PQR file of N, CA, C, O and H, with PARSE charges and radii, in Angstrom:
ATOM      1  N   GLY A   1      15.361  -9.905  -0.138 -0.4000 1.5000
ATOM      2  CA  GLY A   1      14.352  -8.929   0.141 -0.0000 2.0000
ATOM      3  C   GLY A   1      13.190  -9.545   0.916  0.5500 1.7000
ATOM      4  O   GLY A   1      13.235 -10.704   1.328 -0.5500 1.4000
ATOM      5  N   VAL A   2      12.178  -8.756   1.095 -0.4000 1.5000
ATOM      6  CA  VAL A   2      11.011  -9.151   1.881 -0.0000 2.0000
ATOM      7  C   VAL A   2      10.325 -10.371   1.275  0.5500 1.7000
ATOM      8  O   VAL A   2       9.989 -11.312   1.994 -0.5500 1.4000
ATOM      9  H   VAL A   2      12.142  -7.815   0.760  0.4000 1.0000
ATOM     10  N   LEU A   3      10.112 -10.365  -0.047 -0.4000 1.5000
ATOM     11  CA  LEU A   3       9.436 -11.509  -0.674 -0.0000 2.0000
ATOM     12  C   LEU A   3      10.263 -12.782  -0.538  0.5500 1.7000
ATOM     13  O   LEU A   3       9.718 -13.845  -0.241 -0.5500 1.4000
ATOM     14  H   LEU A   3      10.384  -9.601  -0.632  0.4000 1.0000
ATOM     15  N   ASP A   4      11.568 -12.686  -0.751 -0.4000 1.5000
ATOM     16  CA  ASP A   4      12.437 -13.860  -0.607 -0.0000 2.0000
ATOM     17  C   ASP A   4      12.360 -14.429   0.805  0.5500 1.7000
ATOM     18  O   ASP A   4      12.225 -15.640   0.983 -0.5500 1.4000
ATOM     19  H   ASP A   4      12.011 -11.822  -0.992  0.4000 1.0000
ATOM     20  N   ASN A   5      12.447 -13.560   1.807 -0.4000 1.5000
ATOM     21  CA  ASN A   5      12.412 -14.014   3.200 -0.0000 2.0000
ATOM     22  C   ASN A   5      11.064 -14.593   3.596  0.5500 1.7000
ATOM     23  O   ASN A   5      10.983 -15.382   4.538 -0.5500 1.4000
ATOM     24  H   ASN A   5      12.557 -12.577   1.662  0.4000 1.0000
ATOM     25  N   ALA A   6      10.008 -14.215   2.892 -0.4000 1.5000
ATOM     26  CA  ALA A   6       8.675 -14.749   3.166 -0.0000 2.0000
ATOM     27  C   ALA A   6       8.402 -16.027   2.373  0.5500 1.7000
ATOM     28  O   ALA A   6       7.312 -16.590   2.467 -0.5500 1.4000
ATOM     29  H   ALA A   6      10.074 -13.574   2.127  0.4000 1.0000
ATOM     30  N   GLY A   7       9.391 -16.493   1.588 -0.4000 1.5000
ATOM     31  CA  GLY A   7       9.219 -17.719   0.820 -0.0000 2.0000
ATOM     32  C   GLY A   7       8.619 -17.503  -0.557  0.5500 1.7000
ATOM     33  O   GLY A   7       8.078 -18.436  -1.151 -0.5500 1.4000
ATOM     34  H   GLY A   7      10.277 -16.035   1.512  0.4000 1.0000
ATOM     35  N   PHE A   8       8.707 -16.285  -1.070 -0.4000 1.5000
ATOM     36  CA  PHE A   8       8.175 -15.960  -2.389 -0.0000 2.0000
ATOM     37  C   PHE A   8       9.256 -15.303  -3.243  0.5500 1.7000
ATOM     38  O   PHE A   8       9.176 -14.104  -3.508 -0.5500 1.4000
ATOM     39  H   PHE A   8       9.146 -15.527  -0.587  0.4000 1.0000
ATOM     40  N   PRO A   9      10.271 -16.064  -3.683 -0.5600 1.5000
ATOM     41  CA  PRO A   9      11.314 -15.448  -4.498  0.2800 2.0000
ATOM     42  C   PRO A   9      10.724 -14.834  -5.763  0.5500 1.7000
ATOM     43  O   PRO A   9       9.871 -15.426  -6.424 -0.5500 1.4000
ATOM     44  N   ALA A  10      11.200 -13.628  -6.083 -0.4000 1.5000
ATOM     45  CA  ALA A  10      10.651 -12.900  -7.225 -0.0000 2.0000
ATOM     46  C   ALA A  10      11.646 -11.850  -7.695  0.5500 1.7000
ATOM     47  O   ALA A  10      12.586 -11.492  -6.986 -0.5500 1.4000
ATOM     48  H   ALA A  10      11.893 -13.147  -5.546  0.4000 1.0000
ATOM     49  N   VAL A  11      11.413 -11.369  -8.909 -0.4000 1.5000
ATOM     50  CA  VAL A  11      12.137 -10.220  -9.444 -0.0000 2.0000
ATOM     51  C   VAL A  11      11.137  -9.072  -9.491  0.5500 1.7000
ATOM     52  O   VAL A  11      10.054  -9.206 -10.061 -0.5500 1.4000
ATOM     53  H   VAL A  11      10.649 -11.660  -9.485  0.4000 1.0000
ATOM     54  N   VAL A  12      11.502  -7.947  -8.893 -0.4000 1.5000
ATOM     55  CA  VAL A  12      10.603  -6.794  -8.836 -0.0000 2.0000
ATOM     56  C   VAL A  12      11.249  -5.634  -9.589  0.5500 1.7000
ATOM     57  O   VAL A  12      12.410  -5.300  -9.355 -0.5500 1.4000
ATOM     58  H   VAL A  12      12.382  -7.838  -8.430  0.4000 1.0000
ATOM     59  N   THR A  13      10.479  -5.021 -10.500 -0.4000 1.5000
ATOM     60  CA  THR A  13      10.960  -3.860 -11.242 -0.0000 2.0000
ATOM     61  C   THR A  13       9.906  -2.759 -11.189  0.5500 1.7000
ATOM     62  O   THR A  13       8.714  -3.026 -11.043 -0.5500 1.4000
ATOM     63  H   THR A  13       9.535  -5.293 -10.690  0.4000 1.0000
ATOM     64  N   ALA A  14      10.369  -1.523 -11.310 -0.4000 1.5000
ATOM     65  CA  ALA A  14       9.458  -0.372 -11.343 -0.0000 2.0000
ATOM     66  C   ALA A  14       9.551   0.282 -12.714  0.5500 1.7000
ATOM     67  O   ALA A  14      10.636   0.405 -13.283 -0.5500 1.4000
ATOM     68  H   ALA A  14      11.338  -1.306 -11.428  0.4000 1.0000
ATOM     69  N   HIS A  15       8.413   0.695 -13.232 -0.4000 1.5000
ATOM     70  CA  HIS A  15       8.340   1.319 -14.550 -0.0000 2.0000
ATOM     71  C   HIS A  15       7.505   2.588 -14.445  0.5500 1.7000
ATOM     72  O   HIS A  15       6.516   2.636 -13.714 -0.5500 1.4000
ATOM     73  H   HIS A  15       7.532   0.595 -12.769  0.4000 1.0000
ATOM     74  N   PHE A  16       7.916   3.618 -15.184 -0.4000 1.5000
ATOM     75  CA  PHE A  16       7.157   4.866 -15.240 -0.0000 2.0000
ATOM     76  C   PHE A  16       6.287   4.853 -16.480  0.5500 1.7000
ATOM     77  O   PHE A  16       6.770   4.597 -17.583 -0.5500 1.4000
ATOM     78  H   PHE A  16       8.720   3.579 -15.778  0.4000 1.0000
ATOM     79  N   VAL A  17       5.008   5.127 -16.302 -0.4000 1.5000
ATOM     80  CA  VAL A  17       4.041   5.124 -17.400 -0.0000 2.0000
ATOM     81  C   VAL A  17       3.468   6.534 -17.531  0.5500 1.7000
ATOM     82  O   VAL A  17       2.849   7.040 -16.595 -0.5500 1.4000
ATOM     83  H   VAL A  17       4.615   5.335 -15.406  0.4000 1.0000
ATOM     84  N   PRO A  18       3.671   7.174 -18.691 -0.5600 1.5000
ATOM     85  CA  PRO A  18       3.116   8.525 -18.850  0.2800 2.0000
ATOM     86  C   PRO A  18       1.588   8.490 -18.893  0.5500 1.7000
ATOM     87  O   PRO A  18       0.992   7.592 -19.487 -0.5500 1.4000
ATOM     88  N   ILE A  19       0.976   9.467 -18.263 -0.4000 1.5000
ATOM     89  CA  ILE A  19      -0.480   9.587 -18.231 -0.0000 2.0000
ATOM     90  C   ILE A  19      -0.852  10.894 -18.937  0.5500 1.7000
ATOM     91  O   ILE A  19      -0.398  11.972 -18.554 -0.5500 1.4000
ATOM     92  H   ILE A  19       1.461  10.197 -17.780  0.4000 1.0000
ATOM     93  N   GLU A  20      -1.673  10.779 -19.957 -0.4000 1.5000
ATOM     94  CA  GLU A  20      -2.069  11.961 -20.723 -0.0000 2.0000
ATOM     95  C   GLU A  20      -2.780  12.967 -19.822  0.5500 1.7000
ATOM     96  O   GLU A  20      -3.693  12.616 -19.075 -0.5500 1.4000
ATOM     97  H   GLU A  20      -2.042   9.903 -20.269  0.4000 1.0000
ATOM     98  N   GLY A  21      -2.348  14.208 -19.906 -0.4000 1.5000
ATOM     99  CA  GLY A  21      -2.967  15.268 -19.129 -0.0000 2.0000
ATOM    100  C   GLY A  21      -2.397  15.440 -17.733  0.5500 1.7000
ATOM    101  O   GLY A  21      -2.823  16.332 -16.999 -0.5500 1.4000
ATOM    102  H   GLY A  21      -1.606  14.492 -20.513  0.4000 1.0000
ATOM    103  N   GLN A  22      -1.440  14.599 -17.352 -0.4000 1.5000
ATOM    104  CA  GLN A  22      -0.824  14.727 -16.034 -0.0000 2.0000
ATOM    105  C   GLN A  22       0.656  15.031 -16.203  0.5500 1.7000
ATOM    106  O   GLN A  22       1.309  14.553 -17.131 -0.5500 1.4000
ATOM    107  H   GLN A  22      -1.094  13.875 -17.948  0.4000 1.0000
ATOM    108  N   GLN A  23       1.163  15.833 -15.290 -0.4000 1.5000
ATOM    109  CA  GLN A  23       2.552  16.262 -15.381 -0.0000 2.0000
ATOM    110  C   GLN A  23       3.524  15.130 -15.026  0.5500 1.7000
ATOM    111  O   GLN A  23       4.581  14.995 -15.641 -0.5500 1.4000
ATOM    112  H   GLN A  23       0.633  16.221 -14.536  0.4000 1.0000
ATOM    113  N   ARG A  24       3.160  14.329 -14.041 -0.4000 1.5000
ATOM    114  CA  ARG A  24       4.065  13.260 -13.587 -0.0000 2.0000
ATOM    115  C   ARG A  24       3.574  11.908 -14.072  0.5500 1.7000
ATOM    116  O   ARG A  24       2.369  11.668 -14.138 -0.5500 1.4000
ATOM    117  H   ARG A  24       2.301  14.438 -13.541  0.4000 1.0000
ATOM    118  N   PRO A  25       4.514  11.012 -14.416 -0.5600 1.5000
ATOM    119  CA  PRO A  25       4.096   9.667 -14.837  0.2800 2.0000
ATOM    120  C   PRO A  25       3.644   8.831 -13.640  0.5500 1.7000
ATOM    121  O   PRO A  25       3.974   9.138 -12.495 -0.5500 1.4000
ATOM    122  N   ARG A  26       2.901   7.796 -13.916 -0.4000 1.5000
ATOM    123  CA  ARG A  26       2.457   6.853 -12.887 -0.0000 2.0000
ATOM    124  C   ARG A  26       3.535   5.780 -12.744  0.5500 1.7000
ATOM    125  O   ARG A  26       4.137   5.364 -13.734 -0.5500 1.4000
ATOM    126  H   ARG A  26       2.632   7.547 -14.847  0.4000 1.0000
ATOM    127  N   THR A  27       3.773   5.341 -11.532 -0.4000 1.5000
ATOM    128  CA  THR A  27       4.732   4.266 -11.285 -0.0000 2.0000
ATOM    129  C   THR A  27       3.984   2.943 -11.219  0.5500 1.7000
ATOM    130  O   THR A  27       3.036   2.789 -10.449 -0.5500 1.4000
ATOM    131  H   THR A  27       3.284   5.678 -10.728  0.4000 1.0000
ATOM    132  N   THR A  28       4.420   1.994 -12.035 -0.4000 1.5000
ATOM    133  CA  THR A  28       3.855   0.650 -12.026 -0.0000 2.0000
ATOM    134  C   THR A  28       4.931  -0.297 -11.509  0.5500 1.7000
ATOM    135  O   THR A  28       6.060  -0.283 -12.000 -0.5500 1.4000
ATOM    136  H   THR A  28       5.190   2.119 -12.661  0.4000 1.0000
ATOM    137  N   ILE A  29       4.588  -1.113 -10.528 -0.4000 1.5000
ATOM    138  CA  ILE A  29       5.530  -2.081  -9.967 -0.0000 2.0000
ATOM    139  C   ILE A  29       5.153  -3.458 -10.486  0.5500 1.7000
ATOM    140  O   ILE A  29       4.027  -3.919 -10.301 -0.5500 1.4000
ATOM    141  H   ILE A  29       3.671  -1.125 -10.130  0.4000 1.0000
ATOM    142  N   LEU A  30       6.113  -4.112 -11.140 -0.4000 1.5000
ATOM    143  CA  LEU A  30       5.895  -5.432 -11.727 -0.0000 2.0000
ATOM    144  C   LEU A  30       6.607  -6.476 -10.869  0.5500 1.7000
ATOM    145  O   LEU A  30       7.806  -6.368 -10.615 -0.5500 1.4000
ATOM    146  H   LEU A  30       7.028  -3.738 -11.290  0.4000 1.0000
ATOM    147  N   ILE A  31       5.861  -7.485 -10.428 -0.4000 1.5000
ATOM    148  CA  ILE A  31       6.421  -8.568  -9.619 -0.0000 2.0000
ATOM    149  C   ILE A  31       6.344  -9.849 -10.436  0.5500 1.7000
ATOM    150  O   ILE A  31       5.256 -10.303 -10.793 -0.5500 1.4000
ATOM    151  H   ILE A  31       4.887  -7.573 -10.634  0.4000 1.0000
ATOM    152  N   LYS A  32       7.505 -10.430 -10.731 -0.4000 1.5000
ATOM    153  CA  LYS A  32       7.567 -11.704 -11.456 -0.0000 2.0000
ATOM    154  C   LYS A  32       8.024 -12.774 -10.470  0.5500 1.7000
ATOM    155  O   LYS A  32       9.199 -12.846 -10.108 -0.5500 1.4000
ATOM    156  H   LYS A  32       8.388 -10.061 -10.441  0.4000 1.0000
ATOM    157  N   PHE A  33       7.074 -13.602 -10.043 -0.4000 1.5000
ATOM    158  CA  PHE A  33       7.398 -14.652  -9.087 -0.0000 2.0000
ATOM    159  C   PHE A  33       8.174 -15.766  -9.765  0.5500 1.7000
ATOM    160  O   PHE A  33       7.981 -16.041 -10.949 -0.5500 1.4000
ATOM    161  H   PHE A  33       6.120 -13.543 -10.337  0.4000 1.0000
ATOM    162  N   ALA A  34       9.053 -16.407  -9.004 -0.4000 1.5000
ATOM    163  CA  ALA A  34       9.823 -17.542  -9.505 -0.0000 2.0000
ATOM    164  C   ALA A  34       8.873 -18.691  -9.838  0.5500 1.7000
ATOM    165  O   ALA A  34       7.808 -18.823  -9.234 -0.5500 1.4000
ATOM    166  H   ALA A  34       9.210 -16.184  -8.042  0.4000 1.0000
ATOM    167  N   GLU A  35       9.261 -19.505 -10.789 -0.4000 1.5000
ATOM    168  CA  GLU A  35       8.436 -20.634 -11.233 -0.0000 2.0000
ATOM    169  C   GLU A  35       8.071 -21.554 -10.067  0.5500 1.7000
ATOM    170  O   GLU A  35       6.966 -22.095 -10.028 -0.5500 1.4000
ATOM    171  H   GLU A  35      10.125 -19.398 -11.280  0.4000 1.0000
ATOM    172  N   GLU A  36       8.986 -21.733  -9.126 -0.4000 1.5000
ATOM    173  CA  GLU A  36       8.711 -22.605  -7.970 -0.0000 2.0000
ATOM    174  C   GLU A  36       7.530 -22.083  -7.146  0.5500 1.7000
ATOM    175  O   GLU A  36       6.758 -22.874  -6.604 -0.5500 1.4000
ATOM    176  H   GLU A  36       9.883 -21.294  -9.157  0.4000 1.0000
ATOM    177  N   VAL A  37       7.388 -20.780  -7.051 -0.4000 1.5000
ATOM    178  CA  VAL A  37       6.267 -20.190  -6.316 -0.0000 2.0000
ATOM    179  C   VAL A  37       4.963 -20.480  -7.043  0.5500 1.7000
ATOM    180  O   VAL A  37       3.974 -20.852  -6.413 -0.5500 1.4000
ATOM    181  H   VAL A  37       8.016 -20.138  -7.492  0.4000 1.0000
ATOM    182  N   LEU A  38       4.950 -20.315  -8.361 -0.4000 1.5000
ATOM    183  CA  LEU A  38       3.739 -20.571  -9.143 -0.0000 2.0000
ATOM    184  C   LEU A  38       3.309 -22.032  -9.045  0.5500 1.7000
ATOM    185  O   LEU A  38       2.119 -22.322  -8.920 -0.5500 1.4000
ATOM    186  H   LEU A  38       5.754 -20.013  -8.873  0.4000 1.0000
ATOM    187  N   ARG A  39       4.268 -22.949  -9.099 -0.4000 1.5000
ATOM    188  CA  ARG A  39       3.940 -24.382  -8.965 -0.0000 2.0000
ATOM    189  C   ARG A  39       3.371 -24.680  -7.586  0.5500 1.7000
ATOM    190  O   ARG A  39       2.360 -25.370  -7.456 -0.5500 1.4000
ATOM    191  H   ARG A  39       5.234 -22.713  -9.200  0.4000 1.0000
ATOM    192  N   ARG A  40       4.024 -24.159  -6.564 -0.4000 1.5000
ATOM    193  CA  ARG A  40       3.574 -24.395  -5.189 -0.0000 2.0000
ATOM    194  C   ARG A  40       2.165 -23.847  -4.977  0.5500 1.7000
ATOM    195  O   ARG A  40       1.314 -24.532  -4.410 -0.5500 1.4000
ATOM    196  H   ARG A  40       4.845 -23.598  -6.669  0.4000 1.0000
ATOM    197  N   GLU A  41       1.918 -22.645  -5.419 -0.4000 1.5000
ATOM    198  CA  GLU A  41       0.609 -22.027  -5.211 -0.0000 2.0000
ATOM    199  C   GLU A  41      -0.483 -22.733  -6.008  0.5500 1.7000
ATOM    200  O   GLU A  41      -1.623 -22.812  -5.549 -0.5500 1.4000
ATOM    201  H   GLU A  41       2.610 -22.088  -5.879  0.4000 1.0000
ATOM    202  N   SER A  42      -0.157 -23.247  -7.193 -0.4000 1.5000
ATOM    203  CA  SER A  42      -1.173 -23.963  -7.981 -0.0000 2.0000
ATOM    204  C   SER A  42      -1.563 -25.277  -7.302  0.5500 1.7000
ATOM    205  O   SER A  42      -2.710 -25.712  -7.407 -0.5500 1.4000
ATOM    206  H   SER A  42       0.769 -23.183  -7.566  0.4000 1.0000
ATOM    207  N   ARG A  43      -0.616 -25.911  -6.608 -0.4000 1.5000
ATOM    208  CA  ARG A  43      -0.930 -27.139  -5.866 -0.0000 2.0000
ATOM    209  C   ARG A  43      -1.849 -26.842  -4.685  0.5500 1.7000
ATOM    210  O   ARG A  43      -2.698 -27.661  -4.334 -0.5500 1.4000
ATOM    211  H   ARG A  43       0.316 -25.558  -6.523  0.4000 1.0000
ATOM    212  N   LEU A  44      -1.681 -25.673  -4.072 -0.4000 1.5000
ATOM    213  CA  LEU A  44      -2.491 -25.316  -2.904 -0.0000 2.0000
ATOM    214  C   LEU A  44      -3.888 -24.867  -3.295  0.5500 1.7000
ATOM    215  O   LEU A  44      -4.817 -24.908  -2.488 -0.5500 1.4000
ATOM    216  H   LEU A  44      -0.991 -25.007  -4.357  0.4000 1.0000
ATOM    217  N   GLY A  45      -4.025 -24.441  -4.532 -0.4000 1.5000
ATOM    218  CA  GLY A  45      -5.134 -24.040  -5.136 -0.0000 2.0000
ATOM    219  C   GLY A  45      -6.392 -23.543  -5.093  0.5500 1.7000
ATOM    220  O   GLY A  45      -7.018 -23.355  -6.136 -0.5500 1.4000
ATOM    221  H   GLY A  45      -3.271 -24.408  -5.188  0.4000 1.0000
TER
END
């Protein structure tokens, strides 16, 4: 995917969250970056 090709391997999931008083739930997108990305970014800091 786009993140992998940009050098940021990750697992992306979408979740529906109900919102009180609204007919449709809100979509939340969760991005879990690979450990190698977190290590690299912490070094750049």
